[in-house]
N, C-alpha and C positions, 0 to 999 in steps of 0.2 A: 325220546332217547332215554333208555334206562342206564343207570350206572350201577355196576355190580362189582363188589369187592370180593376177591378170591385170595384169602390168606393161605400161604403154602409153606410147609416145612420140607417139601420135596419128597414126602413119603408116599407110599402106595395109596393110602386112604385119601391123601390130599389130591393126588392125580385123579382118583375116581370121582371126587367132588367136582373137579374142574370139568371132567367129561360129562357128568350129569348136568352141570350148569349150562354148558354149551348146547346140549340137547333140549333142556327144559326151555331155554330162551331162543330156540332156533328160528322162531317166527318173529322175533322182536329185534328192533334196532338197539344194540347195546354197546356200551363201553365197558370192557372188562379190565379191572385193575388187579394184576397179580402182585401180591404184596408178600415180601419176606422180611421178617423182623429179626434183626440180631439183638438179642436181649442184653440189656446192660449187665444183668447178673452173670453173663458169660465171661465177663472180665476176670472173675475170680478163678475160672477154670483154665484160663489161657496162660501158657508158659511165657512169662515176661523176661526170661533170661536174655533173650535176643531182641525182643521188641520192648522198648523201655517206656513208651508213653501210651496212654489210652487212645490218642489220636492215631498212632501207628497201628495199634491192634484193630481199631475200627476200620482203617483203610484196608488191611489184609482181609478181614471178615467180609467187608462190603464188596470187594473185588470178587471174592469167591461166590457170594450170593448173587451178584450180577451175572456171573457166568452161568450159574445154575438156572437162573430165570431165563436167560437166553436159550439154554438147552431145553427148558420147558416149552418155550414158544416154538422152537423147531419141532419138538415132539407133537405139539398141537397141530401144526401145519402138515406134518407128515402122516399122523395117524388118524386125525379127525377130519370130517368133511369141511371143505372151505365154505364159509358163509360170508357173503359180501356185506351183510348187515352188522357184522361183528368187528370191532376194533379192539386191539389189545395194547395195554400199557404195563410196563414193569416198574415196580417201586421197591427199593431197599431202604430200610429204616433201621436206626440204631436207637432203641428206646425200650421202655417197659411195654410189654405186649399190648395190654388193654389200652394204655395211653395212646399208643400208635394207632390202634384200630379206631378209637374215638376220634382222633385228629383227622384221619383220612375220611371217615364217614361224614364229618362235618365239612371238610374242605372240598370234597368232591361230590357232595350231595348224594351219597350212596343210597340207592333204593333197597338193596338187599345184600346181605353177606351170605356167601355160600361156603360152608366148611365141612370137612370130612371128620369122621370119627372111626375108631377101630371097631369093625363089625365082629371080629372073631371072639372078642370077650365082652360084647355088649357095650352099652354106654357107661355102665357104672364105674369101671376101673378108669376109663379114659376121660370121663366128663368131670367127675369130682376132682377139683384141684387142677384141672387141665385147661388148655387154651379154649377149647370149645365150650366147656361149662362156664368159664368166666365170661365169654362173649355173650352167651344167651341170657345170662343173669345180670350182667353189668353194662352192656352196651345197648343203648336205646335205638335199635335198628332191626327191622325184620331180618331174621336169620334162618336159612335153610340148612339143617344138619343132615349130612348124607353119610350113612354108614358105609363101611368099606365094601360090604357085599351087595349094596343096593345097585340094581340094574334099572336104567331108565326105561319106563314104559309111559305111554300116554296116561295122563292123570284122569282116570274115569271115576274113581271113588275116593272121596276125602272124608276122613273121620275128624270130627270136631268135639272132643271131650270138653264139657263145661260144667261148672257147679251151679250155673244159672244165677250167679251173683254179679250184678252190674257194677263192677269196680273199675271200669274203664269206659272211655268214650266209644260209642258204637262204630265210629269211623276207623277204629283200630282194626276192624275186620275187613277193611277194603282190599288187602292183598288176597283174601280168600275169594272175594267176588271177582277180582281180576282173573284168577285162575279158573273160576267157573265160566267166565266169559271166553277165555282162551281155549279151554279144553272141552267145554260143554260137559263138565263133570257133574256128578251127583254128590251133594253134601249130606253126610249123615251126622246129625247133631246128637251127641251122646251124653246122657246124664246118668251118673252112677250113684246109687244110694247104698249105704251099708245096711240099712233097714228099709222095709217097704213103707215109705212115707209119701203122703200127698205133698204137692208143691205148696210152699207158703205164698203169701200175697206178693212178696218181692220177686220170688222165683217165677211165679205165674206172669207177672208184669214183664219180666225180662224175656220169658219165652215168647210172649206176644210181640215184643220188640224185635226179636230175632225173626219171627215169622214175617213181620212187616219188612225188615231189612232185606231178607232173602226172597221176598215175593218176586216171582218171575223166574227164579232159578229152581232147578230140580233139587229138592231137599226133603228130608224127613227127620222126625224126632224119634229117638230110641231111649227107653228108660230101663235100666238094668239094676238088679239088686245083687250085690256081692260084697262080702266083707273085705275082699282084696281088690282094690282098684286095678292093679296091674293085671290080675287074672281076667277081670271083666273086659279090659281093653284088648288083651291077647285074644280072647274068644271072639270078640267083635271083629277085630282085624282079620282073623283067619276066616270067619264065616262070611264076611262081606268082600274078601279079597281087596282090602284097602290099599291104595297106592300112595297115600300121604296122610300123615296125622298133623293137624293144625292145633296149636294151643296159644293162649294169650299169656304173655310173660307174668302178668299179675296173678295168674292162677297157678303158677308153678309150685308155690308152696303147698297148695291143696293137692296137686297132682305129682308131688315130688317122687312118689314111688314109681311113677311111669318112667321118669328119667333117672332118678338117683336112688335106685333100690339096692338093698343089701345083697341080694343074690340075683343072678341073671339066667339061671338054668331055665330052659324051655320058654324063654321070652323071646320069640323069634323076631318080633318087630324091631327089636334093638339092633338086629344085624342086617335087616334088608328093607326097612320102610323109612323113608325120609321124614323128619320132623320139621314143620314150619312153625317157628316161634315168633309171635307177633308182639310188637311193642307200640305203645302210644306214640304218636308223632310229637316231637319236641318243637315248641314254638321258638 
């Protein structure tokens, strides 16, 4: 039984992420936890002329959130196919957002967080300083980021950009192998160099480790040379018709231009290709 956390702010992109998650896990037994967090910072913006205590404000906001979550559940049952393997739970919390996510990940042994992001303006504007950006960088849990324009299709092609630096335990890649098992996908392991350079000893060692780890799965290595990592990924995603991009959180600094770039023009994968961000398991 998988436990999936679905944080929601009741927006269009949040609904799209929920739809994607239910289709992505349609063959799996899952507990889905729909979570809405009333931020503590919202206290400052609430008119306290009529509601005089934080407790009263919390009660009003929590009641509203619970109603919206019930409406979301009704929408799921009405608009999406019924799946007997799926069970839903609603949670309202009154806390700092990241603190709430961390608490529920630990308490409910969450396997994956699925969150939406605004596709119309790419990830840049909405990830830097946003809930989604904070989650993928600050919460140690596998997170699937679903752009607002992403449409679910069977995962046939996965791109895995890597700097071939073994800075994490190889078991961190287990969610990728699970997807390869589930969808019979093809894994494209992508290494991008700004200059045409041969792999050093450590990189070659890690390449061999990846070959061994994904032995038995359909996979291939691709080596590109480009001054701009985001351009190389864009070309690769388009040419291979990639369905998902997987990355390890410890590599996000190296690949920050893929997620946190200064401009987003013509970077279409920001708007329609989901990102799977992998974290090392916490003991």
